[in-house]
Structures are given as C-alpha cells and as structure tokens.
C-alpha positions as CSV (number, residue, x, y, z in Angstrom):
1,M,0.0,0.0,0.0
2,A,3.0,2.4,0.4
3,D,3.0,2.9,-3.4
4,W,-0.8,3.3,-3.7
5,Q,-3.5,5.5,-2.2
6,A,-7.1,4.5,-1.9
7,V,-9.9,7.0,-2.7
8,I,-13.2,6.1,-1.2
9,G,-16.7,7.6,-1.1
10,L,-19.8,6.1,0.5
11,E,-23.5,6.2,-0.5
12,I,-25.5,5.4,2.6
13,H,-29.2,4.4,2.1
14,A,-31.2,5.1,5.3
15,Q,-34.8,4.0,5.5
16,L,-36.8,6.8,7.1
17,N,-38.9,5.5,10.0
18,T,-42.2,6.7,8.8
19,R,-45.3,4.6,9.5
20,S,-46.3,4.5,5.8
21,K,-44.4,4.5,2.5
22,I,-43.2,7.6,0.7
23,F,-45.9,7.6,-2.0
24,S,-48.6,5.4,-0.6
25,A,-50.4,4.7,2.7
26,V,-49.1,1.2,3.0
27,S,-47.3,0.2,6.3
28,T,-43.5,0.1,6.4
29,A,-43.5,-2.4,9.3
30,F,-40.7,-5.0,9.0
31,G,-41.4,-8.8,9.1
32,A,-44.8,-9.1,7.3
33,A,-45.4,-12.1,5.1
34,P,-43.9,-11.5,1.6
35,N,-45.9,-9.3,-0.8
36,T,-48.6,-8.4,1.7
37,Q,-47.5,-4.7,2.1
38,A,-47.4,-3.6,-1.6
39,S,-50.1,-1.4,-3.0
40,L,-51.0,-0.7,-6.6
41,V,-49.1,2.6,-6.3
42,D,-45.9,0.7,-5.1
43,L,-46.3,-1.7,-8.0
44,G,-46.8,1.1,-10.6
45,F,-50.2,0.0,-11.9
46,P,-51.7,2.2,-14.7
47,G,-54.0,4.9,-13.5
48,V,-52.6,5.2,-10.0
49,L,-50.9,8.4,-8.7
50,P,-48.3,8.8,-6.0
51,V,-48.9,11.2,-3.1
52,T,-45.8,12.3,-1.1
53,N,-45.7,11.5,2.6
54,E,-45.1,14.8,4.2
55,A,-43.2,13.3,7.1
56,V,-40.2,12.5,4.9
57,Y,-39.5,16.2,4.4
58,E,-39.2,16.9,8.1
59,K,-36.8,13.9,8.6
60,A,-34.7,14.9,5.6
61,V,-34.4,18.5,6.8
62,A,-33.5,17.3,10.3
63,F,-30.7,15.3,8.9
64,G,-29.5,18.3,6.8
65,L,-29.4,20.5,9.8
66,G,-27.6,17.8,11.8
67,V,-24.7,17.8,9.3
68,G,-24.6,21.6,8.8
69,A,-25.9,21.3,5.2
70,T,-27.8,23.7,2.9
71,I,-31.5,22.9,2.7
72,N,-32.8,23.6,-0.8
73,H,-36.0,25.5,-0.8
74,Q,-37.3,23.7,-3.9
75,S,-37.4,19.9,-3.8
76,V,-38.1,18.1,-7.1
77,F,-38.5,14.4,-7.8
78,D,-37.2,12.6,-11.0
79,R,-37.7,9.3,-12.6
80,K,-34.7,7.0,-12.9
81,N,-35.5,4.4,-15.5
82,Y,-34.1,0.8,-15.3
83,F,-35.5,-2.7,-15.3
84,Y,-34.8,-5.1,-12.4
85,P,-37.1,-7.8,-11.0
86,D,-37.6,-6.1,-7.7
87,L,-38.6,-2.8,-9.3
88,P,-41.9,-3.7,-11.1
89,K,-42.6,-0.2,-12.2
90,G,-39.5,-0.1,-14.4
91,Y,-38.4,3.1,-12.8
92,Q,-37.5,4.6,-9.4
93,I,-38.8,7.9,-8.1
94,T,-35.7,9.8,-6.8
95,Q,-34.0,13.2,-6.9
96,L,-31.3,14.1,-9.3
97,D,-30.8,17.8,-10.0
98,E,-32.6,19.3,-7.0
99,P,-32.0,17.2,-3.9
100,I,-33.4,18.4,-0.6
101,V,-30.0,18.5,1.1
102,E,-26.6,19.6,-0.2
103,H,-23.1,20.5,1.0
104,G,-22.9,19.1,4.6
105,H,-20.1,17.6,6.6
106,M,-19.3,15.0,9.3
107,D,-16.2,15.1,11.5
108,I,-14.6,11.8,12.4
109,N,-11.8,10.7,14.8
110,C,-8.8,9.3,13.0
111,A,-6.6,6.4,14.0
112,D,-3.7,8.9,14.7
113,G,-5.8,10.7,17.3
114,G,-6.6,13.6,14.9
115,R,-10.0,14.8,13.5
116,K,-11.0,14.8,9.8
117,T,-13.9,16.4,8.0
118,I,-15.8,14.3,5.5
119,H,-17.8,16.4,3.1
120,I,-21.3,15.3,2.2
121,T,-22.2,16.1,-1.4
122,R,-25.9,15.6,-1.0
123,A,-28.7,13.7,0.7
124,H,-31.8,13.1,-1.5
125,L,-35.2,11.4,-1.0
126,E,-36.2,8.3,-3.0
127,E,-38.2,5.2,-2.8
128,D,-36.7,1.8,-2.0
129,A,-37.0,-1.2,-4.3
130,G,-38.3,-4.6,-3.3
131,K,-36.0,-7.5,-2.3
132,S,-34.7,-10.4,-4.2
133,L,-34.5,-13.7,-2.2
134,H,-32.1,-16.4,-3.2
135,K,-31.5,-18.5,-0.1
136,D,-34.7,-20.6,-0.1
137,Y,-35.1,-20.9,-3.9
138,A,-32.5,-23.3,-5.3
139,G,-31.7,-22.1,-8.8
140,E,-34.4,-19.5,-8.7
141,T,-35.1,-16.1,-7.2
142,G,-38.1,-15.0,-5.1
143,I,-39.3,-11.4,-5.1
144,D,-40.7,-9.7,-2.0
145,L,-42.2,-6.3,-2.8
146,N,-43.0,-5.3,0.8
147,R,-40.0,-3.0,0.8
148,A,-40.9,-1.3,-2.5
149,G,-41.8,2.3,-1.8
150,T,-40.2,2.5,1.7
151,P,-38.8,6.1,2.0
152,L,-35.0,6.3,1.7
153,L,-32.6,9.1,2.4
154,E,-29.5,8.5,0.3
155,I,-26.5,10.2,1.8
156,V,-23.6,10.7,-0.7
157,S,-20.1,11.6,0.6
158,E,-17.3,13.2,-1.3
159,P,-14.4,10.9,-2.0
160,D,-12.6,12.1,1.1
161,L,-12.0,8.7,2.8
162,R,-8.6,7.1,2.4
163,S,-9.0,3.7,4.2
164,A,-11.5,1.1,5.1
165,E,-11.2,2.1,8.7
166,E,-12.0,5.7,8.0
167,A,-15.0,4.6,5.9
168,S,-16.3,2.4,8.7
169,T,-15.8,5.3,11.3
170,Y,-17.7,7.7,9.0
171,A,-20.6,5.2,8.5
172,R,-20.8,4.6,12.2
173,Q,-21.0,8.4,12.8
174,I,-23.8,8.7,10.2
175,H,-25.6,5.8,11.8
176,K,-25.2,7.4,15.2
177,L,-26.7,10.7,14.0
178,L,-29.6,9.0,12.2
179,T,-30.7,7.1,15.3
180,Y,-30.0,10.1,17.6
181,L,-32.3,12.3,15.5
182,D,-34.9,9.4,15.5
183,I,-35.2,9.5,11.7
184,C,-34.0,5.9,11.0
185,D,-33.9,2.9,13.4
186,G,-30.5,2.0,12.0
187,N,-31.1,-1.8,12.1
188,M,-28.6,-2.9,9.5
189,A,-29.6,-6.6,9.8
190,E,-33.1,-5.7,8.6
191,G,-31.8,-3.5,5.8
192,S,-32.7,-0.2,7.5
193,M,-29.3,1.2,6.6
194,R,-27.1,-0.1,3.8
195,C,-23.9,1.2,2.3
196,D,-22.5,1.3,-1.3
197,A,-18.7,1.8,-1.4
198,N,-17.1,3.6,-4.3
199,V,-13.4,2.6,-4.4
200,S,-10.5,3.5,-6.6
201,I,-6.7,3.6,-6.2
202,R,-4.0,5.9,-7.5
203,P,-0.3,6.1,-7.2
204,S,0.8,7.8,-3.9
205,G,1.2,11.5,-4.4
206,S,-1.0,11.6,-7.5
207,S,-4.0,13.9,-7.6
208,E,-5.7,12.1,-10.6
209,L,-8.5,9.8,-9.7
210,G,-8.4,6.2,-10.8
211,T,-11.3,4.1,-12.2
212,R,-13.8,3.3,-9.5
213,T,-16.0,0.4,-8.7
214,E,-19.1,0.4,-6.6
215,T,-19.7,-2.4,-4.2
216,K,-23.4,-2.5,-3.4
217,N,-25.7,-3.2,-0.4
218,I,-23.2,-3.8,2.4
219,N,-25.2,-4.3,5.6
220,S,-22.7,-4.3,8.4
221,F,-19.7,-2.1,9.4
222,R,-17.4,-5.1,9.6
223,F,-18.4,-6.2,6.1
224,L,-17.9,-2.7,4.9
225,E,-14.3,-2.7,6.1
226,Q,-13.7,-6.2,4.7
227,A,-15.3,-5.3,1.3
228,I,-13.2,-2.1,0.9
229,N,-10.0,-3.8,1.9
230,H,-10.6,-6.6,-0.5
231,E,-11.4,-4.2,-3.3
232,I,-8.3,-2.1,-2.7
233,E,-6.1,-5.3,-2.8
234,R,-7.9,-6.6,-5.9
235,Q,-7.4,-3.3,-7.8
236,I,-3.7,-3.1,-6.9
237,A,-3.2,-6.7,-8.1
238,V,-5.0,-5.9,-11.3
239,I,-2.9,-2.8,-12.1
240,E,0.4,-4.3,-11.0
241,S,-0.2,-7.3,-13.2
242,G,-0.6,-5.1,-16.2
243,G,-4.4,-5.0,-16.4
244,R,-6.9,-2.2,-15.9
245,V,-9.7,-1.7,-13.5
246,V,-13.2,-1.8,-15.1
247,Q,-15.8,0.6,-13.9
248,E,-18.6,-1.7,-12.7
249,T,-21.0,-2.6,-9.9
250,R,-19.9,-5.4,-7.6
251,L,-21.3,-7.4,-4.7
252,Y,-19.4,-8.5,-1.6
253,D,-19.6,-12.1,-0.5
254,P,-18.7,-12.2,3.2
255,D,-18.5,-16.1,3.2
256,R,-15.7,-16.0,0.7
257,D,-14.4,-12.5,1.6
258,E,-14.4,-11.3,-2.0
259,T,-16.2,-9.0,-4.3
260,R,-17.7,-10.2,-7.5
261,P,-18.9,-8.4,-10.7
262,M,-22.6,-7.7,-10.7
263,R,-23.1,-5.5,-13.8
264,S,-21.3,-2.8,-15.8
265,K,-21.6,0.6,-14.1
266,E,-24.4,2.7,-15.6
267,T,-24.2,6.4,-16.1
268,A,-26.8,9.1,-15.6
269,M,-27.5,8.9,-19.3
270,D,-28.2,5.2,-19.1
271,Y,-31.0,5.9,-16.6
272,R,-32.7,8.4,-18.9
273,Y,-33.7,10.7,-16.0
274,F,-36.5,13.1,-16.4
275,P,-38.7,15.1,-14.0
276,E,-41.4,13.0,-12.3
277,P,-44.6,14.0,-14.2
278,D,-47.0,12.9,-11.4
279,L,-45.4,15.0,-8.6
280,L,-45.2,18.8,-8.4
281,P,-42.1,20.5,-7.0
282,V,-42.3,21.1,-3.2
283,V,-41.3,24.5,-1.8
284,I,-39.7,24.3,1.6
285,D,-39.9,27.7,3.2
286,D,-37.8,29.2,6.0
287,S,-40.6,28.8,8.6
288,F,-40.7,25.1,8.0
289,I,-36.9,24.8,8.4
290,S,-37.0,26.9,11.5
291,A,-39.8,24.7,13.0
292,V,-37.7,21.6,12.4
293,R,-34.6,23.2,13.9
294,D,-36.6,24.2,17.0
295,R,-37.6,20.6,17.5
296,L,-34.0,19.2,17.2
297,P,-32.5,17.7,20.3
298,E,-29.1,18.8,21.6
299,M,-26.6,17.5,19.1
300,P,-24.2,14.7,20.1
301,Y,-21.1,16.9,19.8
302,E,-22.8,19.6,22.0
303,K,-23.8,17.0,24.6
304,R,-20.2,15.5,24.5
305,A,-18.7,19.0,25.3
306,R,-21.3,19.6,28.0
307,F,-20.7,16.2,29.7
308,Q,-17.0,17.0,29.8
309,T,-17.6,20.4,31.4
310,A,-20.5,19.6,33.7
311,F,-19.4,16.1,34.9
312,G,-15.6,16.2,34.5
313,L,-15.5,13.3,32.0
314,S,-12.7,12.5,29.6
315,E,-13.3,13.1,26.0
316,E,-13.4,9.4,25.3
317,D,-16.0,8.7,28.1
318,A,-18.1,11.7,27.0
319,E,-18.0,10.4,23.4
320,T,-19.3,7.0,24.5
321,L,-22.0,8.4,26.7
322,S,-23.3,11.1,24.3
323,G,-23.6,9.1,21.1
324,N,-26.9,7.3,21.8
325,R,-29.8,9.6,22.8
326,S,-31.5,7.3,25.2
327,L,-28.2,6.3,26.8
328,A,-27.2,9.9,27.1
329,D,-30.5,10.8,28.9
330,Y,-30.1,7.8,31.2
331,F,-26.5,8.7,32.1
332,E,-27.4,12.4,32.7
333,Y,-30.1,11.4,35.2
334,V,-27.8,9.1,37.1
335,A,-24.9,11.6,37.1
336,S,-27.2,14.4,38.3
337,A,-28.5,12.2,41.2
338,S,-25.2,10.6,42.3
339,D,-21.4,10.9,41.9
340,P,-20.8,11.7,38.1
341,R,-17.5,9.8,37.9
342,Q,-19.0,6.6,39.4
343,A,-22.1,7.1,37.2
344,S,-19.9,7.2,34.2
345,N,-18.1,4.0,35.2
346,W,-21.3,2.1,36.1
347,V,-23.1,3.1,32.8
348,R,-20.1,2.4,30.6
349,V,-18.9,-0.8,32.2
350,E,-21.8,-2.6,34.0
351,L,-24.8,-1.3,32.1
352,L,-23.4,-1.3,28.5
353,G,-21.8,-4.7,29.3
354,R,-25.1,-6.2,30.2
355,I,-26.8,-4.5,27.2
356,S,-24.3,-6.1,24.9
357,K,-24.3,-9.5,26.6
358,D,-28.1,-9.8,26.7
359,S,-28.8,-8.0,23.4
360,F,-30.9,-5.3,24.9
361,N,-31.8,-1.9,23.3
362,S,-30.6,1.0,25.5
363,E,-34.3,2.2,25.5
364,D,-35.4,-1.0,27.2
365,V,-32.9,-1.5,30.1
366,P,-34.7,-3.0,33.1
367,V,-32.7,-1.0,35.7
368,P,-34.3,2.4,36.2
369,A,-31.9,5.3,36.2
370,S,-33.2,6.4,39.6
371,E,-32.3,3.0,41.1
372,L,-28.8,3.0,39.6
373,A,-28.3,6.4,41.2
374,S,-29.5,5.0,44.5
375,L,-27.1,2.1,44.1
376,I,-24.1,4.4,43.5
377,N,-25.2,6.5,46.5
378,R,-25.2,3.4,48.7
379,I,-21.6,2.8,47.7
380,S,-20.7,6.4,48.4
381,D,-22.2,6.5,51.9
382,E,-20.6,3.1,52.6
383,T,-23.8,1.3,53.1
384,I,-22.6,-1.5,50.7
385,S,-19.3,-2.3,49.0
386,G,-18.6,-2.1,45.3
387,K,-18.6,-5.9,45.2
388,I,-22.0,-6.2,46.8
389,A,-23.3,-3.4,44.6
390,K,-22.7,-5.7,41.6
391,T,-24.9,-8.3,43.3
392,V,-27.7,-5.7,43.8
393,F,-27.3,-4.5,40.2
394,D,-27.7,-8.1,38.9
395,A,-30.9,-8.5,41.0
396,L,-32.3,-5.3,39.5
397,W,-31.4,-6.5,36.0
398,Q,-33.0,-9.9,36.5
399,G,-36.1,-8.3,37.9
400,E,-35.7,-9.8,41.4
401,T,-36.3,-6.4,42.9
402,D,-37.2,-2.9,41.8
403,S,-35.7,-1.2,44.9
404,V,-32.1,-1.0,45.8
405,D,-32.7,-0.1,49.5
406,A,-35.4,-2.7,49.9
407,Y,-33.2,-5.4,48.5
408,I,-30.2,-4.4,50.7
409,D,-32.4,-4.6,53.8
410,A,-34.2,-7.8,52.8
411,K,-30.9,-9.7,52.1
412,G,-28.9,-8.2,55.0
413,L,-26.2,-6.7,52.7
414,K,-25.3,-3.6,54.7
415,Q,-21.5,-3.3,55.2
416,V,-20.0,-4.0,58.6
417,S,-18.1,-0.8,59.4
418,D,-18.0,-0.9,63.1
419,S,-14.4,-1.4,64.3
420,S,-15.6,-3.2,67.4
421,D,-17.2,-5.8,65.2
422,L,-14.4,-6.2,62.8
423,A,-11.3,-6.1,65.1
424,P,-12.0,-9.5,66.7
425,I,-12.3,-11.1,63.2
426,V,-9.1,-9.5,62.1
427,T,-7.3,-10.7,65.3
428,A,-8.5,-14.3,64.7
429,I,-7.5,-14.3,61.0
430,I,-4.0,-13.1,61.9
431,A,-3.7,-15.6,64.8
432,N,-4.6,-18.5,62.4
433,N,-2.1,-17.6,59.7
434,T,1.2,-17.2,61.6
435,K,3.3,-18.3,58.5
436,Q,1.9,-15.5,56.4
437,V,2.3,-13.0,59.3
438,E,6.0,-13.9,59.4
439,Q,6.4,-13.5,55.7
440,Y,4.6,-10.1,55.8
441,R,6.8,-8.8,58.6
442,A,9.8,-10.1,56.6
443,G,9.0,-7.8,53.8
444,K,6.3,-9.5,51.7
445,T,3.9,-6.7,52.1
446,K,1.7,-7.8,49.2
447,L,0.3,-10.4,51.6
448,L,-1.8,-7.6,53.1
449,G,-4.3,-8.5,50.3
450,F,-4.4,-12.1,51.6
451,F,-5.4,-11.1,55.1
452,V,-8.0,-8.6,53.8
453,G,-9.4,-11.3,51.5
454,Q,-9.7,-13.7,54.4
455,V,-11.7,-11.1,56.5
456,M,-14.0,-10.4,53.5
457,K,-14.6,-14.1,53.1
458,E,-15.3,-14.5,56.8
459,T,-17.9,-11.7,56.7
460,G,-19.5,-12.8,53.5
461,G,-18.2,-9.7,51.7
462,K,-20.0,-7.4,54.0
463,A,-17.0,-5.8,55.7
464,N,-16.0,-2.3,54.8
465,P,-12.9,-2.9,52.7
466,K,-11.2,0.3,53.6
467,Q,-11.8,-0.3,57.3
468,V,-10.5,-3.8,57.0
469,N,-7.4,-2.6,55.3
470,D,-6.7,-0.2,58.1
471,L,-7.3,-2.7,60.9
472,V,-5.2,-5.4,59.2
473,R,-2.3,-3.1,58.6
474,I,-2.4,-1.8,62.2
475,Q,-2.4,-5.3,63.7
476,L,0.3,-6.6,61.4
477,D,2.5,-3.7,62.0
478,T,2.2,-4.0,65.7
479,V,4.9,-6.4,67.0
C-alpha cells in the first residue's frame, strides 16, 4: 500500500422510520409475510398516482441541519428508469438535479488521534425497491415487494475517505446521527441502513482519480471494512499485473471475503432521468426549516462537550455516553443524582456490558436510572461495598427487585463498618495464619491483600474494605 493511495466515497441508504411509505399509505413495518404490504401505487399499476408522505421532508431537513448542510427551498423528484425484477414499475422515483440537502459535513476521529472532516455532497429522497430472495429458492429467485416504496434518504459523501477504517468510522457516525435524531432505526440486519462503497486507487502522491468500482448493499460495518480492503487489494493486483480496473458494480460475499462483478456501471445517461410528471415540486420555506430546527435535540457533539464540562468526564468517556440519545439521557439522570464519575463507570462498564451481553436496546434496560443512582449513593455512603453493589445490580437487571434499598435490607447486605465488630475477626485471622504473618513482617507486604481477603470471606463480603485494610495493617505492623 505504500505505493498506492485508496480513494473512497460512500453512498448510505437510510430507511426513514415513517409509519407509511413515501408515495402510498401502506405500512412500512418489517417482518410481514412476503408481498402483503405492496399497494397498486408501489407496483406502478396504470392509472394510480403517487402522493408524497409529508413526514419525509421533516426527517430529511432534520438530517441536513444535523450535518450543517444547505436545505434547498425547492425539492423536485425525478424518474430513474431501469429494469430489475424487484422494481416492477421499471423506474424509481428519486431526486437528481434538485435534492433536498446539499453540502454538509461530518467530522470523524482518525486512528492517529486527529480529526478529519468528511464532506457530504448531497442527501436526497427516493423510494426503495423490493428485495430479491435467493437462499430458499434453489436455482431461482423469489421477489418480496413489501419494501418497495419505503422512503429512503440517500447520503452521498465526497471521495474524502482514504482507508476502510475511515469509511467504517464515518458510516458509524452517520448511523449514530440518524438514530440520535430518530429518523431511522439503524437496524442494518433488517436493511434499514445499507452502504455502497465507491473505491478507486491511484499512485501515492498523484491527484488524478483512478477508475472506481461500486460495491453495493453492504449491511454491516465489519463487512464494509472487509469489502473495501478486498477491493483495494484486488485493484492493486489488477494494475500491478498489467491490467486495468473496469468501472462496474460489484457485490461483496462475506463467506468468501471477496467482491464479484454484478453488472457494468451505468451512467446518468443510461438511466434516462426526467422530471417525475406525477409529482409537483415542493417548496420548503424558512418557517418550515425553523420549526424543524426548534424541535431538534441537543446534538451529540454539543452533549459531549457539556458532559466534559459539567461532569468532568474525559473526551473518550463523554463520546461513549453522548452518542446514543436514550443512553445519554439515562446517564445524565444518574450523574445528576449521584457521583458523576461513578455514574460514568457504572453506565459504561456494567450497564453497557449487560446491554451487549443480553442483546438489549438501550431504551429497554430493566434498571431504572433512579435505582442505579441509588445504588451508587449506597456505595458512596458506605452502606454497601462495590462488590456487593454488583450483586444488587444483577438483582435489578434480573427483575428480582425494583428497589435498591429494599433489596439491601431484605438480604442483609449492609456493610459492617464498626471497628468493634471487625477487630476480633481480624485478630482471629492473623492468629490462624502465623506463617503469612512472618512473611509479611519479613517484607512480603503484598500479603496484606491475603489477610483482607480472608476477612472479607469470613464476613460474606459485607465488611467495609477500607476499614478492614486499616485494621489489618495496624495489627500486622504491631509487633
């Protein structure tokens, strides 16, 4: 790679989470039986007319404002003509010359610790096609048209990306923003967000662009990195062996970790674009844009900076806790009602760990923020130890209790902090471990942990660890 530079641009297709389709009143709910959610409008029957779902404009404008883009005051739809089995109309309604959003940007963190701005050329509205099914049809293809007509926002970046890692980071940031603004559920496994990767290579130091290929419909960040890396290596091998890269559309096969040709790359002329005759241009005025702006939540980068200032978090911790809207709200409640640093640790480590392990959505966590704050406060006031707190947290998660304080009382989990109760236990432990006492007094001071552990075991983990440390040290150092 030292002799070559990759040039990458992404086209991200985000399904907007409207209840009905972009040009018909049919449901967009995922998982219905094949071909039960496709109307005559979606299928392009003669005599039917599309009517634009107003909700798509608000969601597109919200995204545009989120990436600092220009919102065009006139939004026009066009017909993109091509034949494919999952597009029964023979054309797709999309936007060519007058997209709703243009000239935005997204900043990403780079591997070297720096920041990089990725420019967004445009984001336009269009309808999704149906889905071709191959797995259950040996030698044949099944067509499910439920997805036909689902509203899409296609987000097109400039070719500013230089590695598969950068591309994945950028795609993750777009995903984070889409879900944060609640305009797309971001479920890549269900096809709610898909990526097309445009990849070319050129000699290092050159400013001339090479011939690009487009790898279509990549539905995970890991596959996106793998597909781009494979395509970079493939193009280098082609050129270094004396061949030339062909401009074409390719598909990524994750089972074989390879890209394969799908079809030759069409141009705008091949699609015979023309203005959609059944839909009038839509004028988006300043009052509409202002109303959408007023309804926007605090942006992730604003929340990240505020978390650093208000709660004293590191940039990395603030980044983790501000990226998901529901998680950010959850953390902020906990941090405001308890110690912010401990709140950060518990949410990042314990809560996110359980979310990942048990495949929960952050909106559905079974531990109320108020109870996690109570749990942290019980650690701070030394009612319980950090170790016991994990037991209480597990009980909350499993639904065994809905109250931290009630569970602590019911299970007798309060810490033993009274020296008069702990001192006899420490004395007995030291008396029963004379060999370790001699070793400690001979210089093996790490054995302090052994004695503390024995006391904690004897008390069922209820002893105050700090108090035990102090008592053990005093008795061991007294000859």
